[in-house]
N, C-alpha and C positions, 0 to 999 in steps of 0.2 A: 692604137690611142684613136682610134675613130668611134670606136666602142665605147668608149669610157666616156666622150662625151656625147653621145646616145646617153646612155643613163640617167647620165647628171641630167642632163634637160629633161628627159622623163619621171626620175623623183621630184625635180619644183616645178615641172609642171602640174605634177600627180599632189601638190600640198592646198592647191587651194579649187580643188573641187567639192560639188556639194555635201559627201558627206564626209569631209575633212575639218579637223579641228581649224580652223583659219578661218575657212567660209565662217563658221560659228563661232570664232571669236566676233570677227565682222559684223554679224545679225548683234552679238550681245554690243559688242561697241557702239550700233545702231541706235541701242536701245536707253544704253546710257548716255551716250553725246550722239545727238543727232546730228551737228556737223562732223564732229570729227565719223562719223557710219557714213555719212554723203560722201567726203573726201576717200575714205575707203572704196569707193563703192566706186567711185569714177576713175581712182586708180588700176582696179581689177578691168573694169571697161575697155580702159585703156586698155590692156593686153587682151590681143585677139582670140586665148587658149582662154579666156575666162569674161566675155563677156555676159555669160548666162549670170553664174554668181556676183557677180557685180551691179544689175542690173536689180536681180535677185535683193541686195543690198539696198540699192536705194529706194524703192521702192517702198523695202518695210520702214525705212528710217522717214520714207516722205509720210508715209497710212500713222507710223506711233508718234508725230507732229503734229497727225492732224486732231488723230486720240485723245492724245495729253491738250492740245489747244480748245478741243470743243462740249471733249469727256469730264475729262478730268478735274481741269483747269474751275473752269466755271460751278461743279460740284464743292472746290477745295475753296471757290474762293462764299461761297452759300454755307458752308462747316464752319467758316470762321479761322480756317486753319490761312490762306491768302487776307491779305486788306482790299476791299474794297475800293477806285479808284478814280475819280470825277473828273471830265477834262473840266476844266475850269474856264471861262469868258472873260 
């Protein structure tokens, strides 16, 4: 019975490693929805065995948010796809 618990725990731990699909799903989630990616990354950081993967997802979500805000956003406003807002006094 002890070997069953060890093997099931090992298989659960290995699902979130860098090469596996759940890590890449986290990267895709962070790309599509920054808040959800941050939440997913934080949940992985809380787990001791997945801190590296969680930190990578969090860093990617922050970098992607900065790219959207400072590069893609101004380009879309300049090209006319997004409206330009002014703050009224």
